[in-house]
C-alpha positions as CSV (number, residue, x, y, z in Angstrom):
1,X,66.5,98.2,91.8
2,X,67.6,95.3,93.9
3,X,65.6,92.1,93.5
4,X,63.6,90.5,96.3
5,X,65.9,87.5,96.2
6,X,69.0,89.6,96.6
7,X,67.4,91.5,99.5
8,X,66.8,88.2,101.3
9,X,70.3,86.9,100.7
10,X,71.9,90.2,101.8
11,X,69.8,90.4,105.0
12,X,69.3,86.9,106.2
13,X,71.9,84.4,107.3
14,X,71.9,80.7,106.6
15,X,69.7,80.6,103.5
16,X,70.5,77.5,101.3
17,X,70.3,78.0,97.6
18,X,68.9,74.5,97.3
19,X,65.9,75.7,99.4
20,X,65.5,78.6,96.9
21,X,65.1,76.2,94.0
22,X,68.6,75.7,92.8
23,X,70.4,72.3,92.5
24,X,72.7,71.6,95.5
25,X,76.1,69.9,95.0
26,X,76.4,66.2,95.7
27,X,79.3,66.7,98.2
28,X,78.7,65.6,101.7
29,X,80.7,65.7,105.0
30,X,83.2,62.9,105.4
31,X,84.7,61.4,108.5
32,X,87.5,58.9,109.0
33,X,87.5,55.8,111.3
34,X,88.5,58.0,114.3
35,X,85.5,60.3,113.7
36,X,87.7,63.1,112.4
37,X,86.2,65.5,109.8
38,X,88.1,65.1,106.6
39,X,88.4,67.8,103.9
40,X,91.0,68.8,101.3
41,X,93.2,71.9,100.7
42,X,95.2,72.7,97.6
43,X,98.6,74.5,98.0
44,X,101.8,75.2,96.1
45,X,104.7,72.8,96.2
46,X,107.1,75.5,97.3
47,X,105.0,76.1,100.4
48,X,105.2,72.5,101.7
49,X,108.4,72.9,103.7
50,X,106.9,75.9,105.6
51,X,103.6,74.2,106.2
52,X,105.2,71.1,107.6
53,X,107.9,72.9,109.6
54,X,107.8,72.4,113.4
55,X,105.0,74.4,115.0
56,X,103.5,75.4,111.6
57,X,100.5,74.4,109.5
58,X,98.0,76.2,107.3
59,X,98.1,79.9,108.0
60,X,94.9,82.0,107.9
61,X,96.0,85.2,106.2
62,X,92.9,86.2,104.3
63,X,90.2,88.0,106.3
64,X,86.5,87.1,106.3
65,X,85.5,90.1,104.3
66,X,82.1,91.6,103.6
67,X,80.4,94.9,104.4
68,X,78.6,93.7,107.5
69,X,80.2,90.6,109.0
70,X,78.3,88.7,111.7
71,X,79.7,89.3,115.2
72,X,81.4,85.9,115.5
73,X,83.1,86.4,112.2
74,X,84.3,89.9,112.6
75,X,88.0,90.3,112.5
76,X,88.5,86.6,111.7
77,X,90.8,85.1,109.1
78,X,90.3,81.9,107.1
79,X,91.7,78.8,105.4
80,X,89.5,77.3,102.7
81,X,89.2,73.7,101.4
82,X,86.9,71.3,99.6
83,X,84.6,68.5,100.8
84,X,86.2,66.1,98.3
85,X,89.5,66.0,96.4
86,X,88.1,67.4,93.2
87,X,84.4,68.5,93.6
88,X,82.2,68.0,90.5
89,X,81.0,71.6,90.7
90,X,84.5,72.9,89.9
91,X,84.5,71.5,86.3
92,X,81.0,70.3,85.5
93,X,78.7,72.6,87.3
94,X,75.2,73.0,85.7
95,X,75.3,76.7,86.3
96,X,78.9,77.8,86.1
97,X,80.4,75.0,83.9
98,X,84.2,75.0,84.6
99,X,84.6,78.5,86.1
100,X,85.5,77.1,89.5
101,X,88.3,75.0,88.0
102,X,89.5,78.1,86.1
103,X,89.8,80.0,89.3
104,X,91.5,77.0,91.1
105,X,94.2,76.8,88.4
106,X,94.7,80.6,88.4
107,X,94.9,81.2,92.2
108,X,95.4,77.9,94.0
109,X,98.3,75.4,93.9
110,X,98.2,71.9,92.5
111,X,99.4,69.9,95.6
112,X,96.5,68.4,97.5
113,X,96.6,68.1,101.3
114,X,94.2,66.0,103.3
115,X,93.0,67.6,106.5
116,X,91.5,65.4,109.4
117,X,90.2,67.4,112.3
118,X,88.8,66.1,115.6
119,X,85.1,66.7,116.4
120,X,85.7,69.5,118.8
121,X,88.0,71.5,116.5
122,X,86.7,75.1,116.6
123,X,85.8,77.6,113.9
124,X,84.6,75.3,111.1
125,X,81.9,76.3,108.6
126,X,80.7,75.4,105.1
127,X,80.0,78.3,102.8
128,X,78.5,78.5,99.3
129,X,81.1,79.8,96.8
130,X,78.2,80.2,94.2
131,X,77.7,83.7,95.6
132,X,81.2,84.7,94.4
133,X,80.9,82.7,91.2
134,X,77.7,84.4,90.3
135,X,79.5,87.7,89.8
136,X,82.6,86.2,88.3
137,X,80.4,84.6,85.7
138,X,78.6,87.9,85.1
139,X,81.9,89.7,84.5
140,X,82.5,87.3,81.6
141,X,79.0,86.8,80.2
142,X,77.0,89.9,81.2
143,X,74.7,88.2,83.8
144,X,74.9,85.5,86.4
145,X,73.2,82.1,85.7
146,X,71.5,82.0,89.1
147,X,69.8,85.4,88.7
148,X,70.5,86.3,92.3
149,X,70.1,90.0,91.5
150,X,73.4,91.1,93.0
151,X,75.1,94.4,92.0
152,X,78.4,93.0,90.9
153,X,80.1,96.4,90.4
154,X,82.1,96.5,93.6
155,X,82.0,93.1,95.3
156,X,79.9,94.1,98.3
157,X,76.8,92.1,97.4
158,X,78.5,88.8,96.5
159,X,80.8,88.9,99.5
160,X,77.9,89.7,101.9
161,X,75.9,86.8,100.4
162,X,78.9,84.5,100.7
163,X,79.5,85.3,104.4
164,X,75.8,85.0,105.1
165,X,76.0,81.5,103.6
166,X,78.4,80.3,106.3
167,X,76.8,77.3,108.0
168,X,78.5,75.8,111.2
169,X,79.9,72.5,110.2
170,X,77.8,70.6,112.8
171,X,74.7,72.0,111.3
172,X,75.4,71.5,107.6
173,X,73.3,68.9,105.9
174,X,73.9,69.9,102.3
175,X,72.2,72.5,100.2
176,X,75.0,74.6,98.9
177,X,75.6,74.8,95.1
178,X,79.4,75.2,95.5
179,X,80.3,74.2,99.1
180,X,83.6,75.3,100.5
181,X,85.0,74.5,103.9
182,X,86.1,77.5,106.0
183,X,88.4,77.2,109.0
184,X,88.4,80.6,110.8
185,X,90.3,82.1,113.7
186,X,90.8,85.4,115.4
187,X,93.7,87.3,113.9
188,X,96.0,86.0,111.3
189,X,97.9,82.9,112.2
190,X,98.0,79.1,112.1
191,X,94.4,78.0,111.7
192,X,95.2,74.3,111.2
193,X,98.3,72.9,112.8
194,X,100.3,70.5,110.6
195,X,99.6,67.5,113.0
196,X,96.2,67.3,111.2
197,X,97.7,67.5,107.7
198,X,99.0,64.9,105.3
199,X,99.8,64.9,101.6
200,X,96.9,63.3,99.9
201,X,97.5,60.0,98.1
202,X,95.4,61.3,95.3
203,X,96.7,64.2,93.3
204,X,94.0,65.2,90.8
205,X,95.9,68.3,89.5
206,X,99.4,66.7,89.7
């Protein structure tokens, strides 16, 4: 039987895990001297030439996927990033320990890009990756540390909870356990043009 908490997370949008009694991450939104929103994206070194080619940038090729996507996120594709160069929750999370870092090293490149987007840049959200980590942790340890009550057998519950956690950037005031920036666009294509990108001076995984 599905838990009351899982029912809420699967039916309601915008619930913050902090407001449900969990410890939110310390990461906050950052802005540069021009008022541009700054976040960070890891990529592979062999992709840099393509990213910085004329007319290119970060390509959204992964769909926003869940059983019942909200209307504005249906048929959209995403680019993900972090609020800081190396968020503490990746390697020293009170719930998931270093599971986030394990996934970064397995699936994401080691070259850190800095992204600086103007205030009117569309399609920006902050989501809580803890919904995905809950089931990844359960696969290894038998149960998830947050006790969200998800059925982790097919991915439908964690992905629905994850997409329901998308908060528009302008409305985000903290509260996610594992915050991840989402830049979304209709159809697959360049979500962030390279005019907004630079290779970060800090390379935590380099």
